[in-house]
N, CA and C atoms as an extended XYZ file, in Angstrom:
198
Properties=species:S:1:pos:R:3:atomname:S:1:resname:S:1:resid:I:1 pbc="F F F"
N         1.001       -0.954       -0.104 N   UNK     1
C         0.140        0.157       -0.404 CA  UNK     1
C         0.897        1.391        0.061 C   UNK     1
N         0.751        2.332       -0.953 N   UNK     2
C         1.388        3.118       -1.016 CA  UNK     2
C         0.811        4.170       -0.473 C   UNK     2
N         1.175        5.548        0.182 N   UNK     3
C         0.486        6.455        0.953 CA  UNK     3
C        -0.544        6.959       -0.088 C   UNK     3
N        -0.948        8.029        0.682 N   UNK     4
C        -2.254        7.921       -0.271 CA  UNK     4
C        -2.125        9.685       -0.740 C   UNK     4
N        -2.082        9.796       -2.068 N   UNK     5
C        -1.066       11.489       -2.883 CA  UNK     5
C        -2.558       12.600       -2.706 C   UNK     5
N        -0.781       13.350       -2.114 N   UNK     6
C        -2.205       14.687       -1.782 CA  UNK     6
C        -3.028       13.792       -0.619 C   UNK     6
N        -2.634       13.410        0.701 N   UNK     7
C        -3.764       12.894        1.543 CA  UNK     7
C        -4.095       14.252        2.335 C   UNK     7
N        -3.177       15.174        2.340 N   UNK     8
C        -3.422       16.535        3.036 CA  UNK     8
C        -5.206       17.173        2.394 C   UNK     8
N        -5.143       16.459        0.829 N   UNK     9
C        -6.029       17.591        0.260 CA  UNK     9
C        -7.988       17.346        0.532 C   UNK     9
N        -8.445       18.327        1.037 N   UNK    10
C       -10.035       18.315        1.544 CA  UNK    10
C       -11.101       18.681        0.192 C   UNK    10
N       -12.082       18.382        0.838 N   UNK    11
C       -13.477       19.230        0.585 CA  UNK    11
C       -13.292       20.463        0.875 C   UNK    11
N       -13.666       21.774       -0.314 N   UNK    12
C       -13.698       22.730       -0.078 CA  UNK    12
C       -15.103       22.970        1.086 C   UNK    12
N       -15.829       22.211        0.197 N   UNK    13
C       -17.335       22.516        1.666 CA  UNK    13
C       -17.207       21.434        2.553 C   UNK    13
N       -17.559       22.468        3.886 N   UNK    14
C       -17.450       21.179        5.514 CA  UNK    14
C       -18.802       20.248        4.944 C   UNK    14
N       -19.554       20.164        4.295 N   UNK    15
C       -20.771       19.876        4.837 CA  UNK    15
C       -21.047       19.142        2.689 C   UNK    15
N       -21.826       17.733        2.708 N   UNK    16
C       -21.976       17.793        1.252 CA  UNK    16
C       -23.058       16.635        0.948 C   UNK    16
N       -24.243       17.202        0.712 N   UNK    17
C       -25.769       17.443        0.395 CA  UNK    17
C       -25.807       16.411       -1.130 C   UNK    17
N       -25.178       16.911       -1.799 N   UNK    18
C       -25.505       16.482       -3.292 CA  UNK    18
C       -24.068       15.618       -3.779 C   UNK    18
N       -23.699       15.170       -4.659 N   UNK    19
C       -22.938       15.174       -5.593 CA  UNK    19
C       -22.714       15.532       -6.915 C   UNK    19
N       -23.753       16.816       -6.591 N   UNK    20
C       -24.089       17.722       -7.938 CA  UNK    20
C       -23.257       19.134       -7.359 C   UNK    20
N       -23.074       19.332       -5.704 N   UNK    21
C       -22.381       20.116       -5.644 CA  UNK    21
C       -20.504       20.123       -5.494 C   UNK    21
N       -20.288       18.990       -5.837 N   UNK    22
C       -18.935       18.841       -6.030 CA  UNK    22
C       -17.891       18.724       -7.229 C   UNK    22
N       -17.099       19.943       -7.307 N   UNK    23
C       -16.384       20.284       -8.728 CA  UNK    23
C       -15.665       18.898       -9.006 C   UNK    23
N       -14.692       18.595      -10.210 N   UNK    24
C       -14.051       17.721      -10.394 CA  UNK    24
C       -13.078       17.263       -9.752 C   UNK    24
N       -12.283       18.397       -9.403 N   UNK    25
C       -11.274       17.698       -8.526 CA  UNK    25
C       -11.925       17.080       -7.653 C   UNK    25
N       -12.856       17.656       -7.045 N   UNK    26
C       -13.318       17.306       -5.170 CA  UNK    26
C       -13.919       15.510       -5.747 C   UNK    26
N       -14.573       15.530       -6.794 N   UNK    27
C       -14.435       14.050       -6.944 CA  UNK    27
C       -13.293       12.911       -7.400 C   UNK    27
N       -12.625       14.239       -8.234 N   UNK    28
C       -11.263       13.413       -8.291 CA  UNK    28
C       -10.637       13.022       -6.490 C   UNK    28
N       -10.399       13.553       -5.324 N   UNK    29
C       -10.070       12.874       -4.205 CA  UNK    29
C       -10.422       12.630       -3.266 C   UNK    29
N       -12.120       12.904       -3.980 N   UNK    30
C       -12.802       11.069       -3.307 CA  UNK    30
C       -12.453        9.682       -3.857 C   UNK    30
N       -12.234       10.105       -4.968 N   UNK    31
C       -11.906        8.535       -5.502 CA  UNK    31
C       -10.883        7.873       -5.194 C   UNK    31
N        -9.841        8.743       -5.047 N   UNK    32
C        -7.952        8.464       -4.889 CA  UNK    32
C        -8.600        8.324       -3.695 C   UNK    32
N        -9.717        8.769       -2.524 N   UNK    33
C        -9.274        8.391       -0.790 CA  UNK    33
C       -10.475        6.297       -1.338 C   UNK    33
N       -10.870        6.907       -1.934 N   UNK    34
C       -11.902        5.090       -1.786 CA  UNK    34
C       -10.829        4.406       -2.056 C   UNK    34
N       -10.317        5.065       -3.119 N   UNK    35
C        -9.259        3.811       -3.456 CA  UNK    35
C        -8.187        2.860       -2.463 C   UNK    35
N        -7.645        4.220       -1.753 N   UNK    36
C        -6.953        4.149       -0.531 CA  UNK    36
C        -7.120        3.460        0.647 C   UNK    36
N        -8.212        3.514        0.258 N   UNK    37
C        -9.313        3.078        1.704 CA  UNK    37
C        -9.176        1.274        1.606 C   UNK    37
N        -9.676        0.891        0.063 N   UNK    38
C       -10.208       -0.144       -0.430 CA  UNK    38
C        -8.387       -0.793       -0.463 C   UNK    38
N        -7.444       -0.792       -0.575 N   UNK    39
C        -6.428       -1.006       -0.657 CA  UNK    39
C        -5.684       -1.315        1.096 C   UNK    39
N        -6.309       -0.541        1.625 N   UNK    40
C        -5.357       -0.832        3.384 CA  UNK    40
C        -6.947       -1.776        3.728 C   UNK    40
N        -7.926       -1.661        3.311 N   UNK    41
C        -8.823       -2.959        3.977 CA  UNK    41
C        -8.213       -4.037        3.601 C   UNK    41
N        -7.359       -4.219        2.472 N   UNK    42
C        -7.074       -5.784        2.052 CA  UNK    42
C        -6.156       -6.358        3.178 C   UNK    42
N        -5.250       -5.198        3.271 N   UNK    43
C        -3.900       -5.323        4.697 CA  UNK    43
C        -4.160       -4.594        6.252 C   UNK    43
N        -5.252       -5.764        6.752 N   UNK    44
C        -5.595       -5.971        8.223 CA  UNK    44
C        -4.452       -4.468        8.851 C   UNK    44
N        -5.588       -3.983       10.413 N   UNK    45
C        -4.517       -3.429       10.725 CA  UNK    45
C        -3.888       -2.180       10.262 C   UNK    45
N        -3.730       -1.551        8.796 N   UNK    46
C        -3.240       -0.314        8.762 CA  UNK    46
C        -4.331        0.800        8.604 C   UNK    46
N        -5.348        0.285        7.967 N   UNK    47
C        -7.036        1.223        8.430 CA  UNK    47
C        -7.007        1.611        9.559 C   UNK    47
N        -6.827        1.035       11.116 N   UNK    48
C        -7.137        1.158       12.165 CA  UNK    48
C        -5.878        2.554       12.313 C   UNK    48
N        -4.731        2.908       11.858 N   UNK    49
C        -4.275        3.842       12.009 CA  UNK    49
C        -4.369        4.895       11.076 C   UNK    49
N        -4.945        4.615        9.703 N   UNK    50
C        -5.128        5.639        8.815 CA  UNK    50
C        -6.540        6.665        9.203 C   UNK    50
N        -7.701        5.530       10.211 N   UNK    51
C        -8.426        6.371       10.439 CA  UNK    51
C        -8.153        7.204       11.686 C   UNK    51
N        -7.307        6.842       12.439 N   UNK    52
C        -7.823        7.530       14.055 CA  UNK    52
C        -7.900        8.817       13.735 C   UNK    52
N        -8.798        8.823       14.684 N   UNK    53
C        -9.224       10.383       15.143 CA  UNK    53
C       -10.351       11.101       13.255 C   UNK    53
N       -11.064        9.820       13.035 N   UNK    54
C       -11.933       10.050       12.067 CA  UNK    54
C       -13.139        9.735       12.394 C   UNK    54
N       -13.853       10.393       12.103 N   UNK    55
C       -15.619       10.193       12.161 CA  UNK    55
C       -15.934        9.845       10.960 C   UNK    55
N       -16.807        8.198       11.178 N   UNK    56
C       -16.986        7.623        9.912 CA  UNK    56
C       -18.853        7.657       10.023 C   UNK    56
N       -19.400        8.026        9.355 N   UNK    57
C       -20.926        8.075        8.978 CA  UNK    57
C       -22.060        7.556        7.905 C   UNK    57
N       -22.529        6.845        8.307 N   UNK    58
C       -23.317        6.081        7.554 CA  UNK    58
C       -24.329        6.627        7.486 C   UNK    58
N       -25.189        7.020        6.135 N   UNK    59
C       -26.954        7.388        6.618 CA  UNK    59
C       -27.612        7.007        5.250 C   UNK    59
N       -28.694        6.953        6.018 N   UNK    60
C       -29.546        5.799        5.276 CA  UNK    60
C       -31.187        6.596        4.797 C   UNK    60
N       -31.055        6.825        3.867 N   UNK    61
C       -32.155        7.257        2.628 CA  UNK    61
C       -33.448        6.905        2.381 C   UNK    61
N       -33.945        5.551        3.254 N   UNK    62
C       -34.894        4.771        2.603 CA  UNK    62
C       -34.832        4.045        3.912 C   UNK    62
N       -36.492        3.568        3.902 N   UNK    63
C       -36.366        3.004        5.721 CA  UNK    63
C       -36.910        1.573        4.888 C   UNK    63
N       -36.237        0.510        6.686 N   UNK    64
C       -35.615       -0.986        6.029 CA  UNK    64
C       -36.542       -1.304        6.047 C   UNK    64
N       -36.828       -2.429        5.243 N   UNK    65
C       -37.660       -3.330        5.157 CA  UNK    65
C       -37.460       -4.703        5.460 C   UNK    65
N       -36.809       -4.399        6.704 N   UNK    66
C       -36.830       -5.996        7.211 CA  UNK    66
C       -37.730       -5.634        8.923 C   UNK    66
């Protein structure tokens, strides 16, 4: 796993309400980070350090059918 290129780069907006609000460079940042985390997930133990002091949020847009 190689370090995340431009890992200091973040989205310019503090809140993401719609992907339509993202610029092309911001989409590129998100996709690069997604690839990095996917690779880190394959190498157990490394992702814990990567996500240290981070908040992960899951949003549910539809009611559960269970």
